[in-house]
mmCIF file as Biopython writes it, N, C-alpha, C and O atoms, coordinates in Angstrom:
data_model
#
loop_
_atom_site.group_PDB
_atom_site.id
_atom_site.type_symbol
_atom_site.label_atom_id
_atom_site.label_alt_id
_atom_site.label_comp_id
_atom_site.label_asym_id
_atom_site.label_entity_id
_atom_site.label_seq_id
_atom_site.pdbx_PDB_ins_code
_atom_site.Cartn_x
_atom_site.Cartn_y
_atom_site.Cartn_z
_atom_site.occupancy
_atom_site.B_iso_or_equiv
_atom_site.auth_seq_id
_atom_site.auth_asym_id
_atom_site.pdbx_PDB_model_num
ATOM 1   N N  . MET A ? 1  ? 113.479 107.817 93.157  1.0 0.0 1  A 1 
ATOM 2   C CA . MET A ? 1  ? 113.970 107.289 94.250  1.0 0.0 1  A 1 
ATOM 3   C C  . MET A ? 1  ? 114.679 108.476 95.028  1.0 0.0 1  A 1 
ATOM 4   O O  . MET A ? 1  ? 115.264 109.333 94.365  1.0 0.0 1  A 1 
ATOM 5   N N  . PRO A ? 2  ? 114.649 108.552 96.382  1.0 0.0 2  A 1 
ATOM 6   C CA . PRO A ? 2  ? 115.331 109.440 96.948  1.0 0.0 2  A 1 
ATOM 7   C C  . PRO A ? 2  ? 116.763 109.754 96.708  1.0 0.0 2  A 1 
ATOM 8   O O  . PRO A ? 2  ? 117.089 110.934 96.838  1.0 0.0 2  A 1 
ATOM 9   N N  . SER A ? 3  ? 117.791 108.766 96.332  1.0 0.0 3  A 1 
ATOM 10  C CA . SER A ? 3  ? 119.078 108.721 95.843  1.0 0.0 3  A 1 
ATOM 11  C C  . SER A ? 3  ? 119.130 109.525 94.318  1.0 0.0 3  A 1 
ATOM 12  O O  . SER A ? 3  ? 120.190 110.038 93.959  1.0 0.0 3  A 1 
ATOM 13  N N  . GLY A ? 4  ? 118.145 109.578 93.621  1.0 0.0 4  A 1 
ATOM 14  C CA . GLY A ? 4  ? 118.026 110.223 92.205  1.0 0.0 4  A 1 
ATOM 15  C C  . GLY A ? 4  ? 118.156 109.038 91.438  1.0 0.0 4  A 1 
ATOM 16  O O  . GLY A ? 4  ? 118.298 109.224 90.229  1.0 0.0 4  A 1 
ATOM 17  N N  . GLU A ? 5  ? 118.144 107.921 91.821  1.0 0.0 5  A 1 
ATOM 18  C CA . GLU A ? 5  ? 118.460 106.768 90.791  1.0 0.0 5  A 1 
ATOM 19  C C  . GLU A ? 5  ? 117.091 106.409 90.284  1.0 0.0 5  A 1 
ATOM 20  O O  . GLU A ? 5  ? 116.125 106.792 90.946  1.0 0.0 5  A 1 
ATOM 21  N N  . GLN A ? 6  ? 116.878 105.634 89.053  1.0 0.0 6  A 1 
ATOM 22  C CA . GLN A ? 6  ? 115.764 105.261 88.482  1.0 0.0 6  A 1 
ATOM 23  C C  . GLN A ? 6  ? 115.839 103.740 88.490  1.0 0.0 6  A 1 
ATOM 24  O O  . GLN A ? 6  ? 116.955 103.232 88.377  1.0 0.0 6  A 1 
ATOM 25  N N  . ALA A ? 7  ? 114.557 102.812 88.635  1.0 0.0 7  A 1 
ATOM 26  C CA . ALA A ? 7  ? 114.515 101.671 88.666  1.0 0.0 7  A 1 
ATOM 27  C C  . ALA A ? 7  ? 113.626 101.403 87.417  1.0 0.0 7  A 1 
ATOM 28  O O  . ALA A ? 7  ? 112.718 102.226 87.295  1.0 0.0 7  A 1 
ATOM 29  N N  . PRO A ? 8  ? 113.682 100.459 86.487  1.0 0.0 8  A 1 
ATOM 30  C CA . PRO A ? 8  ? 112.890 99.997  85.508  1.0 0.0 8  A 1 
ATOM 31  C C  . PRO A ? 8  ? 111.445 99.547  85.660  1.0 0.0 8  A 1 
ATOM 32  O O  . PRO A ? 8  ? 111.327 98.446  86.197  1.0 0.0 8  A 1 
ATOM 33  N N  . ILE A ? 9  ? 110.470 100.080 85.350  1.0 0.0 9  A 1 
ATOM 34  C CA . ILE A ? 9  ? 109.168 99.420  85.354  1.0 0.0 9  A 1 
ATOM 35  C C  . ILE A ? 9  ? 108.803 98.476  84.346  1.0 0.0 9  A 1 
ATOM 36  O O  . ILE A ? 9  ? 108.618 98.963  83.231  1.0 0.0 9  A 1 
ATOM 37  N N  . THR A ? 10 ? 108.645 97.148  84.479  1.0 0.0 10 A 1 
ATOM 38  C CA . THR A ? 10 ? 108.495 96.157  83.500  1.0 0.0 10 A 1 
ATOM 39  C C  . THR A ? 10 ? 107.479 95.738  83.135  1.0 0.0 10 A 1 
ATOM 40  O O  . THR A ? 10 ? 107.269 95.117  82.093  1.0 0.0 10 A 1 
ATOM 41  N N  . SER A ? 11 ? 106.523 96.119  84.189  1.0 0.0 11 A 1 
ATOM 42  C CA . SER A ? 11 ? 104.890 95.715  83.789  1.0 0.0 11 A 1 
ATOM 43  C C  . SER A ? 11 ? 104.123 96.651  84.227  1.0 0.0 11 A 1 
ATOM 44  O O  . SER A ? 11 ? 104.698 97.596  84.767  1.0 0.0 11 A 1 
ATOM 45  N N  . ILE A ? 12 ? 102.636 96.686  84.139  1.0 0.0 12 A 1 
ATOM 46  C CA . ILE A ? 12 ? 101.915 97.075  85.021  1.0 0.0 12 A 1 
ATOM 47  C C  . ILE A ? 12 ? 100.726 96.493  84.406  1.0 0.0 12 A 1 
ATOM 48  O O  . ILE A ? 12 ? 100.441 96.349  83.218  1.0 0.0 12 A 1 
ATOM 49  N N  . GLY A ? 13 ? 99.787  96.045  85.987  1.0 0.0 13 A 1 
ATOM 50  C CA . GLY A ? 13 ? 98.694  95.328  85.865  1.0 0.0 13 A 1 
ATOM 51  C C  . GLY A ? 13 ? 97.970  95.175  86.963  1.0 0.0 13 A 1 
ATOM 52  O O  . GLY A ? 13 ? 98.129  95.967  87.892  1.0 0.0 13 A 1 
ATOM 53  N N  . ASN A ? 14 ? 97.069  94.155  87.048  1.0 0.0 14 A 1 
ATOM 54  C CA . ASN A ? 14 ? 96.033  94.282  88.409  1.0 0.0 14 A 1 
ATOM 55  C C  . ASN A ? 14 ? 96.711  93.023  89.334  1.0 0.0 14 A 1 
ATOM 56  O O  . ASN A ? 14 ? 97.234  91.987  88.922  1.0 0.0 14 A 1 
ATOM 57  N N  . LEU A ? 15 ? 96.495  93.528  90.860  1.0 0.0 15 A 1 
ATOM 58  C CA . LEU A ? 15 ? 96.995  92.533  91.829  1.0 0.0 15 A 1 
ATOM 59  C C  . LEU A ? 15 ? 95.823  92.548  92.707  1.0 0.0 15 A 1 
ATOM 60  O O  . LEU A ? 15 ? 95.466  93.454  93.460  1.0 0.0 15 A 1 
ATOM 61  N N  . PRO A ? 16 ? 95.208  91.257  92.470  1.0 0.0 16 A 1 
ATOM 62  C CA . PRO A ? 16 ? 93.967  90.851  93.536  1.0 0.0 16 A 1 
ATOM 63  C C  . PRO A ? 16 ? 94.606  90.916  95.277  1.0 0.0 16 A 1 
ATOM 64  O O  . PRO A ? 16 ? 95.602  90.245  95.548  1.0 0.0 16 A 1 
ATOM 65  N N  . LEU A ? 17 ? 94.135  91.513  96.031  1.0 0.0 17 A 1 
ATOM 66  C CA . LEU A ? 17 ? 94.639  91.356  97.389  1.0 0.0 17 A 1 
ATOM 67  C C  . LEU A ? 17 ? 94.053  90.333  98.362  1.0 0.0 17 A 1 
ATOM 68  O O  . LEU A ? 17 ? 94.534  89.879  99.399  1.0 0.0 17 A 1 
ATOM 69  N N  . ASN A ? 18 ? 92.772  90.066  97.696  1.0 0.0 18 A 1 
ATOM 70  C CA . ASN A ? 18 ? 91.790  89.197  98.074  1.0 0.0 18 A 1 
ATOM 71  C C  . ASN A ? 18 ? 90.821  88.745  97.247  1.0 0.0 18 A 1 
ATOM 72  O O  . ASN A ? 18 ? 90.984  89.142  96.094  1.0 0.0 18 A 1 
ATOM 73  N N  . SER A ? 19 ? 89.627  87.883  97.455  1.0 0.0 19 A 1 
ATOM 74  C CA . SER A ? 19 ? 88.350  87.825  96.666  1.0 0.0 19 A 1 
ATOM 75  C C  . SER A ? 19 ? 87.878  89.035  96.303  1.0 0.0 19 A 1 
ATOM 76  O O  . SER A ? 19 ? 87.269  89.040  95.233  1.0 0.0 19 A 1 
ATOM 77  N N  . ALA A ? 20 ? 87.992  90.226  96.962  1.0 0.0 20 A 1 
ATOM 78  C CA . ALA A ? 20 ? 86.732  91.024  97.123  1.0 0.0 20 A 1 
ATOM 79  C C  . ALA A ? 20 ? 87.838  92.188  96.465  1.0 0.0 20 A 1 
ATOM 80  O O  . ALA A ? 20 ? 87.263  93.081  95.843  1.0 0.0 20 A 1 
ATOM 81  N N  . VAL A ? 21 ? 89.066  92.276  96.510  1.0 0.0 21 A 1 
ATOM 82  C CA . VAL A ? 21 ? 89.861  93.785  96.752  1.0 0.0 21 A 1 
ATOM 83  C C  . VAL A ? 21 ? 90.831  93.328  95.380  1.0 0.0 21 A 1 
ATOM 84  O O  . VAL A ? 21 ? 91.425  92.260  95.234  1.0 0.0 21 A 1 
ATOM 85  N N  . THR A ? 22 ? 90.793  94.257  94.632  1.0 0.0 22 A 1 
ATOM 86  C CA . THR A ? 22 ? 92.260  94.221  93.567  1.0 0.0 22 A 1 
ATOM 87  C C  . THR A ? 22 ? 92.629  95.737  93.507  1.0 0.0 22 A 1 
ATOM 88  O O  . THR A ? 22 ? 91.865  96.698  93.419  1.0 0.0 22 A 1 
ATOM 89  N N  . LEU A ? 23 ? 93.872  95.713  93.572  1.0 0.0 23 A 1 
ATOM 90  C CA . LEU A ? 23 ? 94.215  97.330  93.078  1.0 0.0 23 A 1 
ATOM 91  C C  . LEU A ? 23 ? 94.680  96.967  91.524  1.0 0.0 23 A 1 
ATOM 92  O O  . LEU A ? 23 ? 95.103  95.947  90.979  1.0 0.0 23 A 1 
ATOM 93  N N  . LYS A ? 24 ? 94.378  98.366  91.073  1.0 0.0 24 A 1 
ATOM 94  C CA . LYS A ? 24 ? 94.473  98.420  89.607  1.0 0.0 24 A 1 
ATOM 95  C C  . LYS A ? 24 ? 95.961  98.873  89.169  1.0 0.0 24 A 1 
ATOM 96  O O  . LYS A ? 24 ? 96.572  99.337  90.131  1.0 0.0 24 A 1 
ATOM 97  N N  . ASN A ? 25 ? 96.614  98.861  88.112  1.0 0.0 25 A 1 
ATOM 98  C CA . ASN A ? 25 ? 97.622  99.746  87.530  1.0 0.0 25 A 1 
ATOM 99  C C  . ASN A ? 25 ? 98.795  99.508  88.390  1.0 0.0 25 A 1 
ATOM 100 O O  . ASN A ? 25 ? 99.630  100.409 88.466  1.0 0.0 25 A 1 
ATOM 101 N N  . VAL A ? 26 ? 98.946  98.546  88.968  1.0 0.0 26 A 1 
ATOM 102 C CA . VAL A ? 26 ? 100.068 98.020  89.737  1.0 0.0 26 A 1 
ATOM 103 C C  . VAL A ? 26 ? 101.103 98.077  88.979  1.0 0.0 26 A 1 
ATOM 104 O O  . VAL A ? 26 ? 100.957 97.434  87.939  1.0 0.0 26 A 1 
ATOM 105 N N  . LEU A ? 27 ? 102.557 98.841  89.147  1.0 0.0 27 A 1 
ATOM 106 C CA . LEU A ? 27 ? 103.886 98.954  88.532  1.0 0.0 27 A 1 
ATOM 107 C C  . LEU A ? 27 ? 104.903 97.591  89.157  1.0 0.0 27 A 1 
ATOM 108 O O  . LEU A ? 27 ? 105.227 97.399  90.329  1.0 0.0 27 A 1 
ATOM 109 N N  . GLY A ? 28 ? 105.197 96.896  88.133  1.0 0.0 28 A 1 
ATOM 110 C CA . GLY A ? 28 ? 106.162 95.736  88.615  1.0 0.0 28 A 1 
ATOM 111 C C  . GLY A ? 28 ? 107.720 96.237  88.374  1.0 0.0 28 A 1 
ATOM 112 O O  . GLY A ? 28 ? 108.274 96.411  87.289  1.0 0.0 28 A 1 
ATOM 113 N N  . VAL A ? 29 ? 108.181 96.389  89.496  1.0 0.0 29 A 1 
ATOM 114 C CA . VAL A ? 29 ? 109.758 96.779  89.683  1.0 0.0 29 A 1 
ATOM 115 C C  . VAL A ? 29 ? 110.429 95.545  89.971  1.0 0.0 29 A 1 
ATOM 116 O O  . VAL A ? 29 ? 110.523 95.373  91.187  1.0 0.0 29 A 1 
ATOM 117 N N  . PRO A ? 30 ? 110.992 94.512  89.196  1.0 0.0 30 A 1 
ATOM 118 C CA . PRO A ? 30 ? 111.904 93.604  89.815  1.0 0.0 30 A 1 
ATOM 119 C C  . PRO A ? 30 ? 112.806 93.820  90.337  1.0 0.0 30 A 1 
ATOM 120 O O  . PRO A ? 30 ? 113.333 92.926  90.999  1.0 0.0 30 A 1 
ATOM 121 N N  . SER A ? 31 ? 113.291 94.916  90.275  1.0 0.0 31 A 1 
ATOM 122 C CA . SER A ? 31 ? 114.847 95.061  91.147  1.0 0.0 31 A 1 
ATOM 123 C C  . SER A ? 31 ? 114.524 95.327  92.772  1.0 0.0 31 A 1 
ATOM 124 O O  . SER A ? 31 ? 115.168 95.006  93.770  1.0 0.0 31 A 1 
ATOM 125 N N  . PHE A ? 32 ? 113.368 95.985  92.632  1.0 0.0 32 A 1 
ATOM 126 C CA . PHE A ? 32 ? 112.979 96.087  94.294  1.0 0.0 32 A 1 
ATOM 127 C C  . PHE A ? 32 ? 113.148 95.084  95.035  1.0 0.0 32 A 1 
ATOM 128 O O  . PHE A ? 32 ? 112.875 94.047  94.432  1.0 0.0 32 A 1 
ATOM 129 N N  . LYS A ? 33 ? 113.584 94.879  96.412  1.0 0.0 33 A 1 
ATOM 130 C CA . LYS A ? 33 ? 113.623 93.287  96.972  1.0 0.0 33 A 1 
ATOM 131 C C  . LYS A ? 33 ? 112.159 93.609  97.725  1.0 0.0 33 A 1 
ATOM 132 O O  . LYS A ? 33 ? 111.375 92.686  97.943  1.0 0.0 33 A 1 
ATOM 133 N N  . VAL A ? 34 ? 111.875 94.891  98.078  1.0 0.0 34 A 1 
ATOM 134 C CA . VAL A ? 34 ? 110.389 94.779  99.065  1.0 0.0 34 A 1 
ATOM 135 C C  . VAL A ? 34 ? 109.317 95.170  97.982  1.0 0.0 34 A 1 
ATOM 136 O O  . VAL A ? 34 ? 109.558 95.951  97.061  1.0 0.0 34 A 1 
ATOM 137 N N  . ASP A ? 35 ? 108.050 94.516  98.198  1.0 0.0 35 A 1 
ATOM 138 C CA . ASP A ? 35 ? 107.039 95.365  97.629  1.0 0.0 35 A 1 
ATOM 139 C C  . ASP A ? 35 ? 106.528 96.646  98.226  1.0 0.0 35 A 1 
ATOM 140 O O  . ASP A ? 35 ? 106.200 96.467  99.399  1.0 0.0 35 A 1 
ATOM 141 N N  . LEU A ? 36 ? 106.399 97.545  97.922  1.0 0.0 36 A 1 
ATOM 142 C CA . LEU A ? 36 ? 105.755 99.038  98.166  1.0 0.0 36 A 1 
ATOM 143 C C  . LEU A ? 36 ? 104.427 99.341  97.675  1.0 0.0 36 A 1 
ATOM 144 O O  . LEU A ? 36 ? 104.075 99.075  96.526  1.0 0.0 36 A 1 
ATOM 145 N N  . MET A ? 37 ? 103.682 99.901  98.549  1.0 0.0 37 A 1 
ATOM 146 C CA . MET A ? 37 ? 102.477 100.137 98.427  1.0 0.0 37 A 1 
ATOM 147 C C  . MET A ? 37 ? 102.003 101.773 98.402  1.0 0.0 37 A 1 
ATOM 148 O O  . MET A ? 37 ? 101.887 102.051 99.595  1.0 0.0 37 A 1 
ATOM 149 N N  . SER A ? 38 ? 101.808 102.496 97.926  1.0 0.0 38 A 1 
ATOM 150 C CA . SER A ? 38 ? 101.088 103.925 98.370  1.0 0.0 38 A 1 
ATOM 151 C C  . SER A ? 38 ? 100.106 103.883 99.059  1.0 0.0 38 A 1 
ATOM 152 O O  . SER A ? 38 ? 99.114  103.509 98.434  1.0 0.0 38 A 1 
ATOM 153 N N  . VAL A ? 39 ? 99.891  104.176 100.416 1.0 0.0 39 A 1 
ATOM 154 C CA . VAL A ? 39 ? 98.775  104.441 100.996 1.0 0.0 39 A 1 
ATOM 155 C C  . VAL A ? 39 ? 97.599  105.348 100.512 1.0 0.0 39 A 1 
ATOM 156 O O  . VAL A ? 39 ? 96.420  105.036 100.346 1.0 0.0 39 A 1 
ATOM 157 N N  . SER A ? 40 ? 98.185  106.485 100.337 1.0 0.0 40 A 1 
ATOM 158 C CA . SER A ? 40 ? 97.444  107.398 99.364  1.0 0.0 40 A 1 
ATOM 159 C C  . SER A ? 40 ? 96.629  106.968 98.379  1.0 0.0 40 A 1 
ATOM 160 O O  . SER A ? 40 ? 95.524  107.478 98.194  1.0 0.0 40 A 1 
ATOM 161 N N  . ARG A ? 41 ? 97.139  105.914 97.601  1.0 0.0 41 A 1 
ATOM 162 C CA . ARG A ? 41 ? 96.429  105.800 96.418  1.0 0.0 41 A 1 
ATOM 163 C C  . ARG A ? 41 ? 95.369  104.570 96.707  1.0 0.0 41 A 1 
ATOM 164 O O  . ARG A ? 41 ? 94.290  104.481 96.120  1.0 0.0 41 A 1 
ATOM 165 N N  . VAL A ? 42 ? 95.867  103.573 97.764  1.0 0.0 42 A 1 
ATOM 166 C CA . VAL A ? 42 ? 95.132  102.549 97.892  1.0 0.0 42 A 1 
ATOM 167 C C  . VAL A ? 42 ? 93.679  103.334 98.559  1.0 0.0 42 A 1 
ATOM 168 O O  . VAL A ? 42 ? 92.598  102.925 98.137  1.0 0.0 42 A 1 
ATOM 169 N N  . THR A ? 43 ? 93.693  104.429 99.571  1.0 0.0 43 A 1 
ATOM 170 C CA . THR A ? 43 ? 92.679  104.672 100.013 1.0 0.0 43 A 1 
ATOM 171 C C  . THR A ? 43 ? 92.006  105.290 99.136  1.0 0.0 43 A 1 
ATOM 172 O O  . THR A ? 43 ? 90.842  104.918 98.993  1.0 0.0 43 A 1 
ATOM 173 N N  . ARG A ? 44 ? 92.540  106.477 98.230  1.0 0.0 44 A 1 
ATOM 174 C CA . ARG A ? 44 ? 91.519  106.842 97.328  1.0 0.0 44 A 1 
ATOM 175 C C  . ARG A ? 44 ? 90.898  106.103 96.224  1.0 0.0 44 A 1 
ATOM 176 O O  . ARG A ? 44 ? 89.816  106.540 95.832  1.0 0.0 44 A 1 
ATOM 177 N N  . ASP A ? 45 ? 91.473  104.873 95.543  1.0 0.0 45 A 1 
ATOM 178 C CA . ASP A ? 45 ? 91.143  103.897 94.742  1.0 0.0 45 A 1 
ATOM 179 C C  . ASP A ? 45 ? 90.026  102.920 95.409  1.0 0.0 45 A 1 
ATOM 180 O O  . ASP A ? 45 ? 89.064  102.405 94.838  1.0 0.0 45 A 1 
ATOM 181 N N  . LEU A ? 46 ? 90.410  102.805 96.758  1.0 0.0 46 A 1 
ATOM 182 C CA . LEU A ? 46 ? 89.440  101.605 97.287  1.0 0.0 46 A 1 
ATOM 183 C C  . LEU A ? 46 ? 88.382  102.528 98.239  1.0 0.0 46 A 1 
ATOM 184 O O  . LEU A ? 46 ? 87.550  101.860 98.853  1.0 0.0 46 A 1 
ATOM 185 N N  . ASN A ? 47 ? 88.338  103.851 98.402  1.0 0.0 47 A 1 
ATOM 186 C CA . ASN A ? 47 ? 87.765  104.424 99.351  1.0 0.0 47 A 1 
ATOM 187 C C  . ASN A ? 47 ? 87.675  103.969 100.691 1.0 0.0 47 A 1 
ATOM 188 O O  . ASN A ? 47 ? 86.543  103.872 101.164 1.0 0.0 47 A 1 
ATOM 189 N N  . CYS A ? 48 ? 88.659  103.669 101.396 1.0 0.0 48 A 1 
ATOM 190 C CA . CYS A ? 48 ? 89.038  103.243 102.677 1.0 0.0 48 A 1 
ATOM 191 C C  . CYS A ? 48 ? 89.878  103.873 103.359 1.0 0.0 48 A 1 
ATOM 192 O O  . CYS A ? 48 ? 90.600  104.750 102.886 1.0 0.0 48 A 1 
ATOM 193 N N  . LEU A ? 49 ? 89.886  103.518 104.507 1.0 0.0 49 A 1 
ATOM 194 C CA . LEU A ? 49 ? 90.983  103.984 105.849 1.0 0.0 49 A 1 
ATOM 195 C C  . LEU A ? 49 ? 91.872  102.796 105.857 1.0 0.0 49 A 1 
ATOM 196 O O  . LEU A ? 49 ? 91.461  101.674 105.561 1.0 0.0 49 A 1 
ATOM 197 N N  . VAL A ? 50 ? 93.070  103.050 106.191 1.0 0.0 50 A 1 
ATOM 198 C CA . VAL A ? 50 ? 94.398  102.429 106.917 1.0 0.0 50 A 1 
ATOM 199 C C  . VAL A ? 50 ? 94.808  102.733 108.135 1.0 0.0 50 A 1 
ATOM 200 O O  . VAL A ? 50 ? 95.433  103.773 108.345 1.0 0.0 50 A 1 
ATOM 201 N N  . THR A ? 51 ? 94.472  101.751 109.219 1.0 0.0 51 A 1 
ATOM 202 C CA . THR A ? 51 ? 94.817  101.774 110.484 1.0 0.0 51 A 1 
ATOM 203 C C  . THR A ? 51 ? 96.139  101.047 110.469 1.0 0.0 51 A 1 
ATOM 204 O O  . THR A ? 51 ? 96.274  100.027 109.792 1.0 0.0 51 A 1 
ATOM 205 N N  . PHE A ? 52 ? 97.021  101.498 111.127 1.0 0.0 52 A 1 
ATOM 206 C CA . PHE A ? 52 ? 98.576  100.924 111.175 1.0 0.0 52 A 1 
ATOM 207 C C  . PHE A ? 52 ? 98.737  100.611 112.729 1.0 0.0 52 A 1 
ATOM 208 O O  . PHE A ? 52 ? 98.507  101.351 113.686 1.0 0.0 52 A 1 
ATOM 209 N N  . PHE A ? 53 ? 99.255  99.146  112.697 1.0 0.0 53 A 1 
ATOM 210 C CA . PHE A ? 53 ? 99.601  99.011  114.319 1.0 0.0 53 A 1 
ATOM 211 C C  . PHE A ? 53 ? 101.114 98.448  114.035 1.0 0.0 53 A 1 
ATOM 212 O O  . PHE A ? 53 ? 101.668 98.369  112.938 1.0 0.0 53 A 1 
ATOM 213 N N  . PRO A ? 54 ? 101.651 98.067  115.359 1.0 0.0 54 A 1 
ATOM 214 C CA . PRO A ? 54 ? 103.229 97.683  115.417 1.0 0.0 54 A 1 
ATOM 215 C C  . PRO A ? 54 ? 103.412 96.740  114.268 1.0 0.0 54 A 1 
ATOM 216 O O  . PRO A ? 54 ? 104.210 97.053  113.385 1.0 0.0 54 A 1 
ATOM 217 N N  . HIS A ? 55 ? 102.702 95.540  114.195 1.0 0.0 55 A 1 
ATOM 218 C CA . HIS A ? 55 ? 103.167 94.471  113.202 1.0 0.0 55 A 1 
ATOM 219 C C  . HIS A ? 55 ? 102.404 94.055  111.977 1.0 0.0 55 A 1 
ATOM 220 O O  . HIS A ? 55 ? 102.720 93.220  111.130 1.0 0.0 55 A 1 
ATOM 221 N N  . TRP A ? 56 ? 101.212 94.900  112.069 1.0 0.0 56 A 1 
ATOM 222 C CA . TRP A ? 56 ? 99.857  94.874  110.767 1.0 0.0 56 A 1 
ATOM 223 C C  . TRP A ? 56 ? 99.097  95.987  110.588 1.0 0.0 56 A 1 
ATOM 224 O O  . TRP A ? 56 ? 99.249  96.974  111.308 1.0 0.0 56 A 1 
ATOM 225 N N  . CYS A ? 57 ? 98.289  95.943  109.703 1.0 0.0 57 A 1 
ATOM 226 C CA . CYS A ? 57 ? 97.383  97.061  109.339 1.0 0.0 57 A 1 
ATOM 227 C C  . CYS A ? 57 ? 96.148  96.386  108.998 1.0 0.0 57 A 1 
ATOM 228 O O  . CYS A ? 57 ? 96.025  95.196  108.707 1.0 0.0 57 A 1 
ATOM 229 N N  . ILE A ? 58 ? 95.059  97.459  109.079 1.0 0.0 58 A 1 
ATOM 230 C CA . ILE A ? 58 ? 93.744  97.133  108.681 1.0 0.0 58 A 1 
ATOM 231 C C  . ILE A ? 58 ? 93.092  97.874  107.439 1.0 0.0 58 A 1 
ATOM 232 O O  . ILE A ? 58 ? 93.342  99.080  107.445 1.0 0.0 58 A 1 
ATOM 233 N N  . LEU A ? 59 ? 92.625  97.613  106.798 1.0 0.0 59 A 1 
ATOM 234 C CA . LEU A ? 59 ? 91.763  98.208  105.465 1.0 0.0 59 A 1 
ATOM 235 C C  . LEU A ? 59 ? 90.444  98.098  105.665 1.0 0.0 59 A 1 
ATOM 236 O O  . LEU A ? 59 ? 89.905  96.993  105.589 1.0 0.0 59 A 1 
ATOM 237 N N  . GLN A ? 60 ? 89.784  99.158  105.930 1.0 0.0 60 A 1 
ATOM 238 C CA . GLN A ? 60 ? 88.249  99.399  106.373 1.0 0.0 60 A 1 
ATOM 239 C C  . GLN A ? 60 ? 87.614  100.338 105.191 1.0 0.0 60 A 1 
ATOM 240 O O  . GLN A ? 60 ? 88.128  101.349 104.711 1.0 0.0 60 A 1 
ATOM 241 N N  . ASP A ? 61 ? 86.456  99.784  104.875 1.0 0.0 61 A 1 
ATOM 242 C CA . ASP A ? 61 ? 85.572  100.599 103.690 1.0 0.0 61 A 1 
ATOM 243 C C  . ASP A ? 61 ? 85.145  101.670 104.461 1.0 0.0 61 A 1 
ATOM 244 O O  . ASP A ? 61 ? 84.642  101.440 105.561 1.0 0.0 61 A 1 
ATOM 245 N N  . LEU A ? 62 ? 85.280  102.924 104.012 1.0 0.0 62 A 1 
ATOM 246 C CA . LEU A ? 62 ? 85.139  104.364 104.625 1.0 0.0 62 A 1 
ATOM 247 C C  . LEU A ? 62 ? 83.339  104.398 105.021 1.0 0.0 62 A 1 
ATOM 248 O O  . LEU A ? 62 ? 82.913  104.826 106.093 1.0 0.0 62 A 1 
ATOM 249 N N  . THR A ? 63 ? 82.634  103.960 104.122 1.0 0.0 63 A 1 
ATOM 250 C CA . THR A ? 63 ? 81.401  103.766 104.464 1.0 0.0 63 A 1 
ATOM 251 C C  . THR A ? 63 ? 80.706  103.117 105.408 1.0 0.0 63 A 1 
ATOM 252 O O  . THR A ? 63 ? 79.941  103.611 106.235 1.0 0.0 63 A 1 
ATOM 253 N N  . THR A ? 64 ? 80.974  102.081 105.268 1.0 0.0 64 A 1 
ATOM 254 C CA . THR A ? 64 ? 80.531  100.744 106.422 1.0 0.0 64 A 1 
ATOM 255 C C  . THR A ? 64 ? 81.370  100.259 107.515 1.0 0.0 64 A 1 
ATOM 256 O O  . THR A ? 64 ? 81.029  99.554  108.464 1.0 0.0 64 A 1 
ATOM 257 N N  . ARG A ? 65 ? 82.606  100.780 107.219 1.0 0.0 65 A 1 
ATOM 258 C CA . ARG A ? 65 ? 83.435  100.435 108.115 1.0 0.0 65 A 1 
ATOM 259 C C  . ARG A ? 65 ? 83.842  98.627  108.369 1.0 0.0 65 A 1 
ATOM 260 O O  . ARG A ? 65 ? 84.304  98.020  109.335 1.0 0.0 65 A 1 
ATOM 261 N N  . THR A ? 66 ? 83.512  98.300  107.321 1.0 0.0 66 A 1 
ATOM 262 C CA . THR A ? 66 ? 83.859  96.667  107.241 1.0 0.0 66 A 1 
ATOM 263 C C  . THR A ? 66 ? 85.297  96.507  106.690 1.0 0.0 66 A 1 
ATOM 264 O O  . THR A ? 66 ? 85.927  97.273  105.961 1.0 0.0 66 A 1 
ATOM 265 N N  . THR A ? 67 ? 85.686  95.211  107.270 1.0 0.0 67 A 1 
ATOM 266 C CA . THR A ? 67 ? 87.032  95.129  107.030 1.0 0.0 67 A 1 
ATOM 267 C C  . THR A ? 67 ? 87.409  94.699  105.770 1.0 0.0 67 A 1 
ATOM 268 O O  . THR A ? 67 ? 86.873  93.620  105.516 1.0 0.0 67 A 1 
ATOM 269 N N  . ILE A ? 68 ? 88.141  95.124  104.848 1.0 0.0 68 A 1 
ATOM 270 C CA . ILE A ? 68 ? 88.390  94.964  103.582 1.0 0.0 68 A 1 
ATOM 271 C C  . ILE A ? 68 ? 89.789  94.304  102.940 1.0 0.0 68 A 1 
ATOM 272 O O  . ILE A ? 68 ? 89.975  93.957  101.773 1.0 0.0 68 A 1 
ATOM 273 N N  . GLY A ? 69 ? 90.816  94.234  104.197 1.0 0.0 69 A 1 
ATOM 274 C CA . GLY A ? 69 ? 91.670  93.576  103.839 1.0 0.0 69 A 1 
ATOM 275 C C  . GLY A ? 69 ? 92.630  93.949  105.257 1.0 0.0 69 A 1 
ATOM 276 O O  . GLY A ? 69 ? 92.451  94.892  106.029 1.0 0.0 69 A 1 
ATOM 277 N N  . LEU A ? 70 ? 93.811  92.773  105.325 1.0 0.0 70 A 1 
ATOM 278 C CA . LEU A ? 70 ? 94.404  92.780  106.356 1.0 0.0 70 A 1 
ATOM 279 C C  . LEU A ? 70 ? 96.075  93.069  105.704 1.0 0.0 70 A 1 
ATOM 280 O O  . LEU A ? 70 ? 96.286  92.624  104.575 1.0 0.0 70 A 1 
ATOM 281 N N  . GLY A ? 71 ? 97.034  93.685  106.309 1.0 0.0 71 A 1 
ATOM 282 C CA . GLY A ? 71 ? 98.372  93.249  105.920 1.0 0.0 71 A 1 
ATOM 283 C C  . GLY A ? 71 ? 99.111  92.852  107.131 1.0 0.0 71 A 1 
ATOM 284 O O  . GLY A ? 71 ? 98.546  93.127  108.189 1.0 0.0 71 A 1 
ATOM 285 N N  . GLU A ? 72 ? 100.283 92.248  107.204 1.0 0.0 72 A 1 
ATOM 286 C CA . GLU A ? 72 ? 101.343 91.990  107.715 1.0 0.0 72 A 1 
ATOM 287 C C  . GLU A ? 72 ? 102.494 92.633  107.546 1.0 0.0 72 A 1 
ATOM 288 O O  . GLU A ? 72 ? 102.561 93.264  106.492 1.0 0.0 72 A 1 
ATOM 289 N N  . GLN A ? 73 ? 103.532 92.682  108.328 1.0 0.0 73 A 1 
ATOM 290 C CA . GLN A ? 73 ? 104.820 93.313  108.251 1.0 0.0 73 A 1 
ATOM 291 C C  . GLN A ? 73 ? 105.817 92.122  107.599 1.0 0.0 73 A 1 
ATOM 292 O O  . GLN A ? 73 ? 107.010 92.355  107.403 1.0 0.0 73 A 1 
#
């Protein structure tokens, strides 16, 4: 973390975002009060792009530009 502190990872698993998309090797860190997502890793793993808006974002397949996920703040 930026402060140099460490937070223990207590689990590693898969996290379905919806019926079509699952994030693999997600790290479980119970001491975090919010969920964090690496945009770089998601775009590589899912071969997608992410567009951010003020209160939400959209994940789209790079090849077809179909929507594969939506996120809210």
